[in-house]
N, C-alpha and C positions, 0 to 999 in steps of 0.2 A: 558297213555296219555301224551301230551306234558307238562302238569303241569301248575303251577300258573304263572301269568305274573305280572310284576311290573308297568303296565301302568297307574295306578291310576283309580279314579272313580269320580262320581259327587254326591253331596248331595243337597237336596232342604231345605233351611232354611226358615221357615215361621215366620215372625216378625210382631208384632204390634208396630207401630212407633208413638210416640206422637209428633205431628208437632211442638208444641211450645217449646219442650225441646231438640230436636235433628234434624239435617238435614240428608238427605240420604247420602250426601257426606261424613259425618263423619263415617257413617256405612260402606260405601264402602272402606274408608281409613283403617278402623280397619281390614276388611277382607283381604285387600291387604297386610297390615303390617304383618298379620299372615301367609302370603304365599298363600292365596286363590286366585283363578282366577274366577271372576264373568263371567258367560257365558250367563245368562238370568235373566230378572227381570219381574215379573208379579204382577200387582196390583189386589188383590182378593176382597178387600173391602175398602171403603173410607167413612169417615165422616168429620164433621167440625174440629174435634180435632185429629183424628188418621187415619192412613192408615195401611192396612194389606198387606204385600208383600211376595211373594214367590221368594226367591233369589237362583238361581242354581249356585253352586260353585264347581269348579273342585278341588279335593283334592288328595293327594298322598296315604293316608292310614287312618285307623280309628283314630290314634293318632293325625293326622293332623286335622281331623274334630273336635276333642275335643279341640284343641288349638284355633280354630276359634270360637267355641261356647263359650269358656271362655272369649275371647276378646269381643264378643257381649254382654255377660251378665254383663260386667263392664260398659257399656254405659248407662248413665241415660236417661230415656225416651224410652228405647227399652225393649219390653217383648218378650222373645222367646216362641213361641207357640209350634213349632214342628220341628224336624229334620228328614227328610226322605232320606234314602240312595237309590240312583237310582237302584243299583244292587238288593237290597232287594225288591224294588217295582216291579221289573221285575219278581220276583219269587213268588209274592203273588198269592195263589191259584194254584201254579204250572205253568209250561211253555208250556205244551202240552195238547191237548184234542182230543177226538174221535168225528168225525162228519160223518153222513151218506153220501153216494155217490148219493143218490136220495131221494126226499121227499116222505113221506107216506101221500097221500092226501085223500084217500077214502078207503072203505072196500075192493075194488078190489086190490088196492096196498097192503093192509095189508095181504090179503089172499095169495099174491104171495111171499112177503118177509118173512112171518111167516106162521102160520098154516092156511089152510091145504096144500098150495102149496109147502112149503119148504120140506115137507116129500118126494116128488119125487126126489128132489135134494139130500137129505140125502141118499136115497136108491141107487141113481146112484153112489155116492161115496163109499157106502158100497160094492157094486158089483165090483167097479173098483177104489181102493184107490188112484190111480194116478190122478184121476179127481179132487182131493182136490186142486191141483195146479191151475186148471182153474176155479173152482167153489167156492173157498173160498179166504180169504185174504192171505193164505199161500204163494202164488206166489210172493208177494211183501212185506212180513213182516219179520222183524228180531227182535229177543229178545236180549236186552242188559242186560247181567246178571252179577251181582256183589255180593260179600258178604261183601263189605265195609272194607276189611282188608288192602288195600294199595291204598287209595284214594289220587290222586295227590301227593303232598308232605306232606300230613297230617297224613298218617299212618292208623292205625286200628281204624277208627272212627265209624264203624258199618253201618248196612244197611240203617237205616233211614237217617243218615247224608250223605250217598252216593247218595241218590235219586236226589238231584239237579244236580249232575254231569251226572247221567244217563239220566235224562230228557234233559239236554243240548245236550247230544250225540244223542238222538232221534230227536231233532230239526235239528241238522246238517245232519243227514241221510236224512230227508225229504227235507230240503231246498237245499242241495247240489246235491242230486241224486234222489229225488222222492221216496225214500224207506221209507215205514212205519215201524217205530221201536218203541218198547215199553220197558220201564225200568222194570226189574225184580230184585229186591234187596232181597236177601235171608237171613233170620235170622238164619243162621247156618254157622259154619266154619269147619264143618266136611266134609272131602273130599268125602267120600262115599255118604253122604246125598246130597251134591251138585250135584254130578254126577247123582244120582237117580232122583232128582227133575228136573233137566234140561231134562233128557230123558223123564220124564213123561209129560212135557209141550211141547216137541218138535213137536208133530203133528200139532200144530197151526202155526208153523213158517217155513219159508223157509231158515233160517240161524240163527246161534247163535254167537253173539259177546260177548266174555268174557271180562270183564273189571275190573281193580283194584282189582285183587285177588293176595294175597301175594305169593312170592316165598319161598320155592320150590314147594308148593302145586299146583300152577298154571300149572306146567309142567304135572303132572299126570292127573289133571282134564281135561286139553285140549286134551292130547293124548288119554285118555280113551274115551272121547266124540267123537273125530274124528273117532275112530275105531268102536264105538258102535252106531253111528247115520248115516243116509244116507243123511244128509244135511251138508253144510259147517259150520265148527266151527273155529273161528278165535279169538285168544287172542290178542287184539289190542296193549296192552302194550308191548308185545313181538314183534310181526311181523309188526304192523303198524309203530312202531318206526324204526325197522330195514329197512323196505322198503324205508322210507323217507330219512333216513341217507344215504343209498346206492345211492339214486337218487342224493342227494347233492354231494356225493363224486365223482360220475361219471362226473359231471360237473366241480368240483373243480380240479380234476387231469387233465382234458382236458385243463383247464385254465393255469395250471402251467407246462404243457407239460410233464407229467409223465404218466406211465402206471400203472393202479391200481394193476394189477397182480404182479408188481415188487416192490410195496410199502411195507415198514415196518409199521405196524399199531399197536399202543398201545391203549388198552381200559381199563378204570378204571370203577369199578362197575360191577362185574360179577354176576348179578342177572338175572331176567327174560329178560329184554331188552338187557343186555350185552351179554347173551348167544345167543339170537336170532340174534342180530346184527353180532356176530361172525360167526354163521352158514350162514348168508346171504353173508358175505364177502368171506367165503370159497367157497360157491357155485358160486360166481362171479369170482373165480380164484385166490384170494389172498392166498399166501402160508405162509407169515410171520406175524402172528397175536399173540400178547402177551397180556394176560389178567392180570390185576393187581387189587388186592383187599387189604383190610387192612393188611393182612398177607404178602403182597408182591406179586411178580410175581407167577402165577400158572404154575407149571412145572412138567413134566412127572417124575415119580419116587417118588414123595411125596404122603403121604396118606391123603385123604380128607374124612370127614364124609358126605359131600354133594355129592351124586352120580352125580349130574350135573357137579360139579367141577372135578370129576374123569374123566368124558367124556372130559371135557375141556382140562385137562392136557394131555390127550392122543391124542388130535387132533390139538393142537396149540403149539406155542413156539418151533419151530423146532430146534433152536440152544441152547435150554435149558438155556436161560438167567435167572439169579436169582437176587433178590434184590428188593429194593423199586422202586417206579415210577421214581425217579431221576436217578436211575441206568440204567433202561432198556429203557428209552426214548431217550438216546443218539443215534443220527443218524436216529431217526424215521421220516418218511415222514408225518404220519397222527396220530393225537391224537383224540380219541373219549372218552368224559367223560359222564358217566351215573351214577355218584356217588354223590358227594356233593360239597358244596361251598369251594373255596380256595384250592382245592386239587392240582391244577397245578400252579406252580410258574413261574414268568417271566424268571428266570434262566433256568428252564426246557425247555422252548420254545427255548431259545438261544442255547441249546444243540441238538436241532433237526436238521434234514437235511435241505438243502437249500429249500427255498419256502415252509415252513411248513404249513400244513393244520390243524386247530384246530376246532373241534366240541365240544364245552363245553355245555352240555345239562342239567346240574343240574338246577332246578328251585325252588324258584325264583332267587337264586344267583348261577351263573354258577361256574364251577371249576376254571375259570379265567375270569375276566371281559374283554370285548373288549378293554377297555381303557388301561388295563395293558398289554394286548398281542399285541396291535397295532404296537409298534415299531419293533417287531420281527416276526410277523406272516404274511403270504401272504394271506390266506383265513381263515376267521373266521365265525363260525355259532353258534347259541345258540337256546334254546327253547323259547326265549322271543319274544314278538311281538313288543317291542320297540327298537329292534336292527335289522340291515339287516340280511338276510339269516336265517329266522326262520324255524327251523325243526319242523313241526307240523303234527301230525297224521291225521289231517283233509284232508291233501292232498292224503291220502291213502284209508281209510276205506270206504268212500262213493262210490268211483269208483269201488273198488274191489267187494263190495257187489252188486252194480248195475250189474256188469258183471256176477257174479256167479248166481244171481237170474234170469237174462235174458237167460242164457244158461242152467239153472237148473243143475249146477255142484253139484256133490256129495261131493266134498271136495275142499280145496284150496291147491294146490301143491307148491313146492318150485319154479318150473318153472313159475307158475302164479305170484308169488311174485316178482321174478326177472323181469318178463315182466312189472309188475306194476311200479317197480323202474325205468326202462328204459323209460317207457311212461311219468312218471312225469318229468324226466330229459329232455326229448325231447321238452317239452313245452317252455323251455328257448332256444331261437334261437342263432345261432353263433354270430349274430350281437348284441344281448342283453347281452351275457355272459360277466360278469366282476366280480371283487372281491366282490362286494356288491350285486350281483344278480346271484346266482348259483342255486336258487330254486324258483319256481313260487309262487305267492301269493295264499293263500287258496281261495281267491275270483276270481281267474282266471277260467272262465267258461270252458276253454278248457281241464282242468285237468281231470275232471270226465269222459268225453267222451273218451279221449285218454286212460285212465286207463281201462275203461270198455272194449273197443275194444281189447286192448292188453291182458287183463285177459281172455276174451272169446276165443281168438285165441289160447292162451296157454292151456286153458281147453280142447279145441278140440284136440290139439296135445298130451295132457297128457291122453286123453281117459276118462276124468271124466265128460264131458258135456253130458247131456241127452236131449238137445233140440237145434236144429240148429238156429243160429241167424236170418237166412233169413225168418223163419216162424213166423207168427203172432199169431197162435193159437196152443193150446196143442193138442196132440193126444187124 
C-alpha cells in the first residue's frame, strides 16, 4: 500500500470549566501556545458555575496531543474529562458492515431467501457451477487477504493489528468502485497454509487481493494462487504500486520531453514493490534499470541467496554498473525510492541528468524530502497526501477489480496492468499537466471508469475475459 501519511489528525478534548476561575479565552490561548489549532467548540452542558465543552483541536501526532493536555491540566479551574482521538472514534466497532439488499418482511420473503426456496437455487449451482457468478455475491466480491507481516511501515504486527488496514481497503473498494470486499486476516505465516486457506475460501469470491504479506514469501504465494485458482489474484503492494508509479512516470517524461524507453532508471529497495515496478518498466520498454539495495547495485555475475534478486541481476543493469547509490545514480534520468528515509541526498540529485525525475516513496519520511530536492529536481512525487503528486494505490486497485469482475477475467495479465497505468495517466489532460500535477487525485471520479474500460479491453485481447462487457446477464 501507499503507507502512512504525515497529515495530522484531530482530537476532541472535553473540559469542565469553572466560570469564576477561568475564561475560555485563557484556555484557547493555552491550546494555541501549545501549537494546537481549534476547529470546533461545542457546549455539552452548562450550569450557574460550570460549563462542559467539547473542543476539537487539530494536532500533528500523539506527542503533540500530550503537550496540549499537559498545558490544559496546568490551568486552575479546568478539569479534563476526556480526550477522544477522531481516528480512533472512526474505528469504534470497525468500519464496515454487512447489509441485506432487500428486507425480509413476511413468511413468503423468508421462504424465498432461505428455506425452502433457496434449495432450488443451490441445486441450480450444483448442476452448473458457473451460475454462482449470477446467483451469489461471488460476481462482485473480493477477499482482502493478509497475514499481517508487512503492514504499512509498521512491519510484522500480526493479523489482528492488520484488520483496520484491511477494513479500510474494503471501504475504498466499495466507495470507489462499488466492489464488495471483506478483510480476511490469517493467523499463520506459513506459505503453504496461506495458499491452502485462500484456495479453500475462494469459491465465495470473484477475486483475491493479497495485502501486506512480507517478501519474498509474497512472490510464491501470489504465483501459486494465480496458477491454482480460476479467479484473479493481485498482490497490491507489488502491482498496485507499480501501476501507479508507471502512470506518474508516463506523464513526468512527457512533461520534461524525454522518452521513457531511453531513460536511465535507478530504483532503491528491491523488495516486492521494487521488483514489480522493475517488471512494469521493462514491459513498458525501458532497457536501463539499475536496482540498488543495502549491498549496493544488483549486478549480473554476483551470487544472491534471494532467488528474486538472481532474476533481477539477470534482467537489469545492462552495463553492469557497480557500487553504492551515489555511484550508479550519476546521469540517471529517473530515481524511484521504495526503501527508507534519507537514502537519497541532495548531492545525488545534482549528479542526475538534466530535468531529473524523483519518486521518493518511503513513508512517512521519503528518501529525500521535497524541500531538500526542490532546487535540483524537475518533477517530484511521494507517497504522502500532504505533498503534490501523491503516488497512491487507491488510483489502481478499485478500477482494476471493477474491470476484472465485470468481464469475469480469470487472471490479471501484464497487458492489463500496463493498460491500467496508461488509463490513469490519461486522466491528466495536456492542459492540466505540470510539475505539480502529473497524477490525478484519488477522488477524481474519472479514474475508476477509465481503468475499468482499459482493463476489460486488455482482458479481451489477452484472452482471459469470460464475459463480454456489452452483456448485462450471465450465461
